[in-house]
Biopython code that builds the backbone (N, CA, C, O; Angstrom):
import numpy as np
from Bio.PDB.StructureBuilder import StructureBuilder

atoms = [
    (1, "MET", "N", (104.793, 109.333, 96.105)),
    (1, "MET", "CA", (105.041, 109.672, 97.607)),
    (1, "MET", "C", (103.573, 110.093, 98.066)),
    (1, "MET", "O", (103.304, 110.387, 99.231)),
    (2, "LYS", "N", (102.660, 110.087, 97.027)),
    (2, "LYS", "CA", (101.148, 110.406, 97.326)),
    (2, "LYS", "C", (100.336, 108.749, 97.683)),
    (2, "LYS", "O", (99.646, 108.374, 98.631)),
    (3, "LEU", "N", (100.704, 108.221, 96.724)),
    (3, "LEU", "CA", (100.393, 106.643, 97.137)),
    (3, "LEU", "C", (100.582, 105.805, 97.564)),
    (3, "LEU", "O", (99.766, 104.888, 97.650)),
    (4, "LYS", "N", (102.064, 105.778, 98.129)),
    (4, "LYS", "CA", (102.865, 105.604, 99.734)),
    (4, "LYS", "C", (101.893, 106.312, 100.975)),
    (4, "LYS", "O", (101.535, 105.524, 101.851)),
    (5, "GLN", "N", (101.549, 107.406, 101.077)),
    (5, "GLN", "CA", (100.867, 107.934, 102.046)),
    (5, "GLN", "C", (99.581, 107.468, 101.899)),
    (5, "GLN", "O", (99.018, 107.194, 102.959)),
    (6, "CYS", "N", (98.836, 107.267, 100.691)),
    (6, "CYS", "CA", (97.857, 107.051, 100.535)),
    (6, "CYS", "C", (97.565, 105.368, 101.438)),
    (6, "CYS", "O", (96.542, 105.021, 102.027)),
    (7, "MET", "N", (98.795, 104.632, 101.266)),
    (7, "MET", "CA", (98.752, 103.023, 101.611)),
    (7, "MET", "C", (98.796, 102.919, 102.737)),
    (7, "MET", "O", (98.319, 102.089, 103.511)),
    (8, "PHE", "N", (99.465, 103.900, 102.884)),
    (8, "PHE", "CA", (100.466, 103.978, 105.166)),
    (8, "PHE", "C", (98.674, 104.292, 105.521)),
    (8, "PHE", "O", (98.189, 103.468, 106.297)),
    (9, "ASP", "N", (97.914, 105.163, 105.119)),
    (9, "ASP", "CA", (96.621, 105.780, 106.021)),
    (9, "ASP", "C", (95.558, 104.578, 105.792)),
    (9, "ASP", "O", (94.587, 104.502, 106.545)),
    (10, "LEU", "N", (95.758, 103.582, 104.682)),
    (10, "LEU", "CA", (94.858, 102.591, 104.631)),
    (10, "LEU", "C", (95.037, 101.601, 105.659)),
    (10, "LEU", "O", (94.032, 101.051, 106.109)),
    (11, "LEU", "N", (96.222, 101.287, 106.110)),
    (11, "LEU", "CA", (97.230, 100.488, 106.080)),
    (11, "LEU", "C", (96.538, 100.328, 108.422)),
    (11, "LEU", "O", (95.903, 99.576, 109.162)),
    (12, "LEU", "N", (97.326, 101.676, 108.457)),
    (12, "LEU", "CA", (96.295, 102.416, 109.599)),
    (12, "LEU", "C", (95.193, 102.264, 109.833)),
    (12, "LEU", "O", (94.969, 102.091, 111.031)),
    (13, "THR", "N", (93.999, 102.244, 108.922)),
    (13, "THR", "CA", (92.757, 102.775, 109.243)),
    (13, "THR", "C", (92.426, 101.021, 109.474)),
    (13, "THR", "O", (91.411, 100.917, 110.164)),
    (14, "LEU", "N", (92.958, 99.747, 109.117)),
    (14, "LEU", "CA", (92.662, 98.559, 108.551)),
    (14, "LEU", "C", (93.064, 98.087, 110.107)),
    (14, "LEU", "O", (92.218, 97.407, 110.686)),
    (15, "HIS", "N", (94.328, 98.411, 110.834)),
    (15, "HIS", "CA", (95.078, 98.233, 111.974)),
    (15, "HIS", "C", (94.285, 98.764, 113.044)),
    (15, "HIS", "O", (94.319, 97.990, 114.001)),
    (16, "TYR", "N", (93.600, 99.758, 113.253)),
    (16, "TYR", "CA", (92.561, 100.738, 113.996)),
    (16, "TYR", "C", (91.044, 99.180, 113.929)),
    (16, "TYR", "O", (90.627, 98.435, 114.816)),
    (17, "LEU", "N", (90.808, 99.267, 112.979)),
    (17, "LEU", "CA", (89.639, 98.753, 112.731)),
    (17, "LEU", "C", (89.893, 97.468, 113.465)),
    (17, "LEU", "O", (89.280, 97.233, 114.507)),
    (18, "THR", "N", (90.776, 96.618, 112.965)),
    (18, "THR", "CA", (91.188, 95.456, 113.739)),
    (18, "THR", "C", (91.119, 95.733, 115.115)),
    (18, "THR", "O", (90.331, 95.007, 115.721)),
    (19, "SER", "N", (91.770, 96.650, 115.843)),
    (19, "SER", "CA", (91.790, 96.698, 117.303)),
    (19, "SER", "C", (90.729, 96.746, 117.571)),
    (19, "SER", "O", (90.383, 95.889, 118.385)),
    (20, "VAL", "N", (89.807, 97.568, 117.154)),
    (20, "VAL", "CA", (88.422, 98.313, 117.503)),
    (20, "VAL", "C", (87.815, 97.062, 117.766)),
    (20, "VAL", "O", (87.360, 96.875, 118.895)),
    (21, "PHE", "N", (87.695, 95.755, 116.504)),
    (21, "PHE", "CA", (86.634, 94.571, 116.442)),
    (21, "PHE", "C", (87.274, 93.553, 117.671)),
    (21, "PHE", "O", (86.326, 92.996, 118.226)),
    (22, "ASN", "N", (88.574, 93.141, 118.262)),
    (22, "ASN", "CA", (88.979, 92.495, 118.286)),
    (22, "ASN", "C", (89.096, 93.034, 120.102)),
    (22, "ASN", "O", (89.818, 92.296, 120.773)),
    (23, "VAL", "N", (88.523, 94.083, 120.771)),
    (23, "VAL", "CA", (88.706, 94.552, 121.873)),
    (23, "VAL", "C", (86.969, 93.658, 122.411)),
    (23, "VAL", "O", (86.803, 92.949, 123.404)),
    (24, "PRO", "N", (86.269, 93.915, 121.692)),
    (24, "PRO", "CA", (84.757, 93.283, 122.100)),
    (24, "PRO", "C", (85.078, 91.746, 122.055)),
    (24, "PRO", "O", (84.647, 91.046, 122.970)),
    (25, "LEU", "N", (85.871, 91.138, 120.959)),
    (25, "LEU", "CA", (85.849, 89.768, 121.097)),
    (25, "LEU", "C", (86.763, 89.490, 122.043)),
    (25, "LEU", "O", (87.034, 88.298, 122.191)),
    (26, "LEU", "N", (87.372, 90.372, 122.801)),
    (26, "LEU", "CA", (88.304, 89.512, 124.056)),
    (26, "LEU", "C", (87.253, 89.383, 125.508)),
    (26, "LEU", "O", (87.432, 88.703, 126.518)),
    (27, "PHE", "N", (86.245, 90.211, 125.195)),
    (27, "PHE", "CA", (85.249, 89.795, 126.137)),
    (27, "PHE", "C", (84.043, 89.674, 126.149)),
    (27, "PHE", "O", (83.362, 89.860, 127.157)),
    (28, "PHE", "N", (83.484, 89.261, 124.753)),
    (28, "PHE", "CA", (82.728, 88.301, 124.638)),
    (28, "PHE", "C", (83.165, 87.022, 124.096)),
    (28, "PHE", "O", (82.369, 86.088, 124.000)),
]
sb = StructureBuilder()
sb.init_structure("model")
sb.init_model(0)
sb.init_chain("A")
sb.init_seg("    ")
for serial, (resi, resn, name, xyz) in enumerate(atoms, 1):
    if name == "N":
        sb.init_residue(resn, " ", resi, " ")
    sb.init_atom(name, np.array(xyz, "f"), 0.0, 1.0, " ", f" {name:<3s}", serial, name[0])
structure = sb.get_structure()
């Protein structure tokens, strides 16, 4: 249960980071 939550947080963070980095790429 704890591991699953950790993996979910990691995935969410990764998704957030890719979104943040993709936004500037769209403009530049």
